[in-house]
TISEMAR-377010 format. One record per atom (N, C-alpha, C): residue in one letter; x, z, y. Coordinates in Angstrom, 1 decimal, decimal comma, always signed. Layout:
N
["A"; [X; Z; Y]]
...
This chain:
110
["S"; [+13,8; +0,6; +5,7]]
["S"; [+14,9; +1,3; +6,3]]
["S"; [+16,0; +0,3; +6,9]]
["I"; [+16,0; -0,9; +6,4]]
["I"; [+16,9; -1,9; +7,0]]
["I"; [+16,4; -2,3; +8,4]]
["A"; [+15,1; -2,5; +8,5]]
["A"; [+14,6; -2,8; +9,9]]
["A"; [+14,7; -1,6; +10,8]]
["D"; [+14,5; -0,3; +10,3]]
["D"; [+14,7; +0,8; +11,1]]
["D"; [+16,1; +0,9; +11,6]]
["A"; [+17,1; +0,7; +10,7]]
["A"; [+18,5; +0,8; +11,1]]
["A"; [+18,9; -0,2; +12,2]]
["A"; [+18,2; -1,4; +12,2]]
["A"; [+18,4; -2,4; +13,2]]
["A"; [+17,6; -2,2; +14,4]]
["G"; [+16,7; -1,2; +14,5]]
["G"; [+15,9; -1,0; +15,7]]
["G"; [+14,7; -2,0; +15,7]]
["M"; [+14,3; -2,5; +14,6]]
["M"; [+13,2; -3,4; +14,5]]
["M"; [+12,0; -2,8; +13,9]]
["S"; [+10,8; -3,4; +14,0]]
["S"; [+9,6; -3,0; +13,4]]
["S"; [+9,1; -4,0; +12,4]]
["V"; [+8,3; -3,7; +11,5]]
["V"; [+7,8; -4,6; +10,4]]
["V"; [+6,3; -4,8; +10,7]]
["V"; [+5,8; -6,0; +10,9]]
["V"; [+4,4; -6,2; +11,1]]
["V"; [+3,7; -5,9; +9,7]]
["Q"; [+2,7; -5,1; +9,8]]
["Q"; [+2,1; -4,6; +8,5]]
["Q"; [+0,8; -5,4; +8,1]]
["E"; [+0,2; -6,2; +9,0]]
["E"; [-1,0; -6,9; +8,7]]
["E"; [-0,8; -8,1; +7,8]]
["F"; [+0,4; -8,5; +7,5]]
["F"; [+0,6; -9,6; +6,6]]
["F"; [+1,4; -9,1; +5,3]]
["V"; [+1,2; -9,7; +4,2]]
["V"; [+1,8; -9,3; +2,9]]
["V"; [+2,3; -10,5; +2,2]]
["G"; [+3,2; -10,2; +1,2]]
["G"; [+3,5; -11,2; +0,2]]
["G"; [+2,5; -11,2; -0,8]]
["H"; [+2,6; -12,1; -1,8]]
["H"; [+1,5; -12,3; -2,8]]
["H"; [+2,1; -12,8; -4,1]]
["G"; [+1,2; -12,6; -5,1]]
["G"; [+1,6; -13,2; -6,4]]
["G"; [+1,3; -14,7; -6,3]]
["I"; [+2,0; -15,3; -7,2]]
["I"; [+1,8; -16,8; -7,4]]
["I"; [+1,5; -17,1; -8,9]]
["G"; [+0,4; -17,7; -9,1]]
["G"; [+0,0; -18,1; -10,5]]
["G"; [-0,8; -19,3; -10,4]]
["K"; [-2,0; -19,3; -11,2]]
["K"; [-2,9; -20,4; -11,2]]
["K"; [-3,4; -20,6; -9,8]]
["V"; [-3,5; -19,6; -9,1]]
["V"; [-4,0; -19,6; -7,7]]
["V"; [-2,7; -19,2; -6,8]]
["F"; [-2,5; -20,0; -5,7]]
["F"; [-1,3; -19,8; -4,9]]
["F"; [-1,2; -18,4; -4,4]]
["H"; [-2,2; -18,0; -3,7]]
["H"; [-2,2; -16,7; -3,1]]
["H"; [-3,0; -15,7; -4,0]]
["A"; [-2,3; -15,3; -5,1]]
["A"; [-3,0; -14,4; -6,0]]
["A"; [-2,5; -12,9; -5,8]]
["A"; [-3,1; -12,1; -6,6]]
["A"; [-2,7; -10,7; -6,7]]
["A"; [-1,3; -10,6; -7,3]]
["P"; [-0,5; -9,6; -7,0]]
["P"; [-0,8; -8,5; -6,2]]
["P"; [-0,4; -8,8; -4,7]]
["A"; [-0,9; -8,0; -3,9]]
["A"; [-0,5; -8,0; -2,4]]
["A"; [+0,9; -7,2; -2,4]]
["V"; [+1,8; -7,8; -1,8]]
["V"; [+3,2; -7,2; -1,7]]
["V"; [+3,5; -6,7; -0,4]]
["L"; [+3,4; -5,4; -0,2]]
["L"; [+3,6; -4,8; +1,1]]
["L"; [+5,1; -4,9; +1,5]]
["H"; [+5,3; -5,1; +2,9]]
["H"; [+6,8; -5,2; +3,3]]
["H"; [+7,2; -4,0; +4,1]]
["H"; [+6,3; -3,0; +4,1]]
["H"; [+6,6; -1,8; +4,9]]
["H"; [+6,6; -0,6; +4,0]]
["R"; [+7,2; +0,5; +4,5]]
["R"; [+7,2; +1,7; +3,7]]
["R"; [+5,8; +2,1; +3,3]]
["N"; [+5,6; +2,5; +2,1]]
["N"; [+4,3; +2,9; +1,6]]
["N"; [+4,5; +3,7; +0,3]]
["W"; [+3,4; +4,4; -0,1]]
["W"; [+3,4; +5,2; -1,3]]
["W"; [+2,4; +4,7; -2,2]]
["R"; [+2,0; +3,5; -2,2]]
["R"; [+1,0; +3,0; -3,2]]
["R"; [+1,6; +2,7; -4,5]]
["P"; [+1,0; +3,1; -5,5]]
["P"; [+1,6; +2,8; -6,9]]
["P"; [+1,5; +1,3; -7,2]]
["G"; [+2,4; +0,9; -8,1]]
["G"; [+2,3; -0,4; -8,5]]
["G"; [+3,6; -0,8; -9,2]]
["S"; [+3,5; -1,8; -10,1]]
["S"; [+4,7; -2,3; -10,8]]
["S"; [+4,5; -3,7; -11,1]]
["M"; [+5,6; -4,4; -11,4]]
["M"; [+5,6; -5,8; -11,7]]
["M"; [+6,0; -6,0; -13,2]]
["A"; [+5,6; -7,0; -13,8]]
["A"; [+5,8; -7,2; -15,3]]
["A"; [+6,7; -8,5; -15,4]]
["V"; [+7,4; -8,5; -16,5]]
["V"; [+8,3; -9,8; -16,8]]
["V"; [+7,4; -11,0; -16,8]]
["G"; [+7,8; -12,0; -16,1]]
["G"; [+6,9; -13,3; -16,0]]
["G"; [+6,2; -13,4; -14,8]]
["Q"; [+6,0; -12,4; -14,0]]
["Q"; [+5,3; -12,4; -12,8]]
["Q"; [+6,1; -13,1; -11,7]]
["T"; [+5,5; -13,9; -10,9]]
["T"; [+6,1; -14,6; -9,8]]
["T"; [+5,4; -14,1; -8,5]]
["F"; [+6,2; -13,8; -7,4]]
["F"; [+5,5; -13,3; -6,2]]
["F"; [+6,4; -13,7; -5,0]]
["T"; [+5,9; -13,5; -3,9]]
["T"; [+6,6; -13,8; -2,6]]
["T"; [+6,9; -12,5; -1,9]]
["I"; [+7,9; -12,5; -1,1]]
["I"; [+8,2; -11,5; -0,1]]
["I"; [+8,3; -12,3; +1,2]]
["E"; [+7,6; -11,9; +2,2]]
["E"; [+7,6; -12,7; +3,5]]
["E"; [+7,4; -11,8; +4,7]]
["P"; [+8,4; -10,8; +4,9]]
["P"; [+8,2; -9,9; +6,0]]
["P"; [+8,3; -10,6; +7,4]]
["I"; [+7,6; -10,0; +8,3]]
["I"; [+7,8; -10,3; +9,8]]
["I"; [+8,4; -9,2; +10,4]]
["L"; [+9,6; -9,4; +11,0]]
["L"; [+10,4; -8,4; +11,8]]
["L"; [+10,2; -8,8; +13,2]]
["T"; [+10,1; -7,7; +14,0]]
["T"; [+10,0; -7,8; +15,4]]
["T"; [+10,9; -6,9; +16,1]]
["L"; [+11,4; -7,4; +17,3]]
["L"; [+12,3; -6,5; +18,1]]
["L"; [+11,5; -5,5; +18,9]]
["G"; [+10,2; -5,6; +18,9]]
["G"; [+9,3; -4,6; +19,6]]
["G"; [+8,5; -3,8; +18,7]]
["G"; [+7,3; -3,6; +19,2]]
["G"; [+6,3; -2,9; +18,4]]
["G"; [+5,7; -3,8; +17,3]]
["R"; [+5,0; -3,1; +16,3]]
["R"; [+4,6; -3,9; +15,2]]
["R"; [+3,2; -4,4; +15,3]]
["K"; [+2,5; -4,0; +16,4]]
["K"; [+1,0; -4,4; +16,6]]
["K"; [+0,9; -5,9; +17,0]]
["V"; [-0,1; -6,6; +16,4]]
["V"; [-0,2; -8,0; +16,7]]
["V"; [-1,6; -8,3; +17,3]]
["C"; [-1,7; -9,5; +18,0]]
["C"; [-2,9; -10,1; +18,5]]
["C"; [-3,1; -11,4; +17,9]]
["T"; [-4,3; -11,8; +17,6]]
["T"; [-4,6; -13,2; +17,2]]
["T"; [-5,2; -14,0; +18,4]]
["W"; [-4,6; -15,1; +18,6]]
["W"; [-5,1; -15,9; +19,7]]
["W"; [-6,6; -16,5; +19,3]]
["P"; [-7,2; -17,0; +20,4]]
["P"; [-8,6; -17,5; +20,1]]
["P"; [-8,7; -18,6; +19,1]]
["D"; [-7,5; -19,4; +18,8]]
["D"; [-7,6; -20,5; +17,8]]
["D"; [-7,8; -19,9; +16,4]]
["G"; [-7,7; -18,5; +16,3]]
["G"; [-7,9; -18,0; +14,9]]
["G"; [-6,7; -18,1; +14,0]]
["W"; [-5,7; -18,7; +14,4]]
["W"; [-4,5; -19,0; +13,6]]
["W"; [-3,2; -18,3; +14,1]]
["T"; [-3,0; -18,5; +15,4]]
["T"; [-1,7; -18,0; +16,0]]
["T"; [-1,8; -16,6; +16,2]]
["V"; [-0,7; -15,9; +15,8]]
["V"; [-0,6; -14,5; +15,9]]
["V"; [+0,7; -14,2; +16,6]]
["V"; [+0,6; -13,3; +17,6]]
["V"; [+1,8; -12,8; +18,4]]
["V"; [+1,8; -11,3; +18,4]]
["T"; [+2,9; -10,8; +18,8]]
["T"; [+3,1; -9,4; +19,0]]
["T"; [+2,3; -9,0; +20,2]]
["A"; [+1,7; -7,8; +20,1]]
["A"; [+0,9; -7,3; +21,3]]
["A"; [+1,8; -7,1; +22,6]]
["D"; [+3,1; -6,8; +22,3]]
["D"; [+4,0; -6,6; +23,5]]
["D"; [+4,8; -7,8; +23,8]]
["G"; [+4,5; -8,9; +23,1]]
["G"; [+5,2; -10,2; +23,4]]
["G"; [+6,7; -10,3; +23,0]]
["S"; [+7,1; -9,3; +22,0]]
["S"; [+8,5; -9,3; +21,6]]
["S"; [+8,7; -10,4; +20,6]]
["L"; [+10,0; -10,7; +20,6]]
["L"; [+10,4; -11,8; +19,6]]
["L"; [+10,3; -11,3; +18,2]]
["T"; [+10,0; -12,2; +17,3]]
["T"; [+9,8; -12,0; +15,9]]
["T"; [+10,5; -13,0; +15,1]]
["A"; [+10,7; -12,7; +13,8]]
["A"; [+11,2; -13,7; +12,8]]
["A"; [+10,6; -13,4; +11,5]]
["Q"; [+10,2; -14,4; +10,8]]
["Q"; [+9,5; -14,4; +9,5]]
["Q"; [+10,3; -15,3; +8,6]]
["F"; [+10,5; -14,8; +7,3]]
["F"; [+11,1; -15,6; +6,3]]
["F"; [+10,3; -15,3; +5,0]]
["E"; [+10,6; -16,2; +4,0]]
["E"; [+9,9; -16,1; +2,7]]
["E"; [+10,8; -16,4; +1,5]]
["H"; [+10,7; -15,6; +0,6]]
["H"; [+11,4; -15,9; -0,7]]
["H"; [+10,4; -15,8; -1,9]]
["T"; [+10,6; -16,6; -2,9]]
["T"; [+9,7; -16,5; -4,1]]
["T"; [+10,6; -16,0; -5,2]]
["L"; [+10,1; -14,9; -5,9]]
["L"; [+10,8; -14,3; -6,9]]
["L"; [+10,2; -14,2; -8,2]]
["L"; [+10,9; -14,3; -9,3]]
["L"; [+10,4; -14,2; -10,7]]
["L"; [+11,0; -13,0; -11,3]]
["V"; [+10,0; -12,2; -11,9]]
["V"; [+10,6; -11,0; -12,6]]
["V"; [+11,0; -11,4; -14,0]]
["T"; [+12,2; -11,1; -14,4]]
["T"; [+12,7; -11,5; -15,7]]
["T"; [+13,1; -10,2; -16,5]]
["A"; [+13,5; -10,4; -17,7]]
["A"; [+13,9; -9,2; -18,5]]
["A"; [+15,1; -8,6; -18,0]]
["D"; [+15,9; -9,3; -17,2]]
["D"; [+17,2; -8,8; -16,7]]
["D"; [+17,1; -8,4; -15,2]]
["G"; [+15,8; -8,5; -14,6]]
["G"; [+15,7; -8,1; -13,2]]
["G"; [+14,8; -9,1; -12,5]]
["V"; [+15,3; -9,6; -11,4]]
["V"; [+14,6; -10,5; -10,6]]
["V"; [+15,4; -11,7; -10,3]]
["E"; [+14,9; -12,9; -10,3]]
["E"; [+15,6; -14,1; -9,9]]
["E"; [+14,9; -14,7; -8,7]]
["V"; [+15,7; -15,0; -7,7]]
["V"; [+15,3; -15,5; -6,4]]
["V"; [+15,2; -17,0; -6,6]]
["L"; [+13,9; -17,5; -6,7]]
["L"; [+13,7; -18,9; -7,0]]
["L"; [+14,0; -19,8; -5,8]]
["T"; [+13,9; -19,3; -4,6]]
["T"; [+14,1; -20,0; -3,3]]
["T"; [+15,5; -19,9; -2,7]]
["R"; [+16,4; -19,3; -3,4]]
["R"; [+17,8; -19,1; -3,0]]
["R"; [+18,4; -20,5; -2,8]]
["V"; [+19,1; -20,7; -1,7]]
["V"; [+19,8; -22,0; -1,5]]
["V"; [+21,3; -21,6; -1,8]]
["A"; [+21,9; -22,5; -2,6]]
["A"; [+23,3; -22,4; -2,9]]
["A"; [+24,1; -22,6; -1,5]]
["A"; [+25,3; -21,9; -1,5]]
["A"; [+26,0; -22,0; -0,2]]
["A"; [+26,5; -23,4; +0,1]]
["S"; [+26,7; -24,2; -0,9]]
["S"; [+27,1; -25,6; -0,6]]
["S"; [+25,9; -26,3; +0,0]]
["Q"; [+24,8; -26,1; -0,6]]
["Q"; [+23,6; -26,8; -0,1]]
["Q"; [+23,2; -26,3; +1,3]]
["A"; [+23,3; -25,1; +1,6]]
["A"; [+23,1; -24,6; +2,9]]
["A"; [+24,0; -25,2; +4,0]]
["A"; [+25,3; -25,3; +3,6]]
["A"; [+26,3; -25,9; +4,5]]
["A"; [+25,9; -27,4; +4,7]]
["Q"; [+25,5; -28,1; +3,7]]
["Q"; [+25,1; -29,5; +3,8]]
["Q"; [+23,8; -29,6; +4,8]]
["Q"; [+22,9; -28,7; +4,6]]
["Q"; [+21,7; -28,7; +5,5]]
["Q"; [+22,0; -28,5; +6,9]]
["Q"; [+23,0; -27,6; +7,1]]
["Q"; [+23,4; -27,3; +8,5]]
["Q"; [+24,1; -28,5; +9,1]]
["Q"; [+24,9; -29,2; +8,4]]
["Q"; [+25,6; -30,4; +8,9]]
["Q"; [+24,6; -31,4; +9,3]]
["V"; [+23,6; -31,6; +8,4]]
["V"; [+22,6; -32,6; +8,7]]
["V"; [+21,8; -32,3; +10,0]]
["A"; [+21,5; -31,0; +10,1]]
["A"; [+20,8; -30,6; +11,4]]
["A"; [+21,7; -30,8; +12,6]]
["R"; [+23,0; -30,6; +12,5]]
["R"; [+23,8; -30,9; +13,6]]
["R"; [+24,0; -32,4; +14,0]]
["D"; [+23,9; -33,2; +12,9]]
["D"; [+24,1; -34,6; +13,2]]
["D"; [+22,8; -35,2; +13,8]]
């Protein structure tokens, strides 16, 4: 609904994932509206990593087998967070403190 409100699409071919003994573990975490049942348990760690696009959600893979672009050539942005399910809710493990973010921005400017 956030993407819809901003006039964006969500690429559906890529998902977040669980993190455990194997980095890309179950469950697959969908980033688009769906009605698939599922739940998370205390202690599970997973990623959310949606790809938002200013155009349509369809994608094409280049011949290198790695590069993916939107079929309509629209601009996209992808980000990722790793989360831990706790007894009190969810902890964002990749959250950067405001002071650390400001320091990183200053280093990038210098």
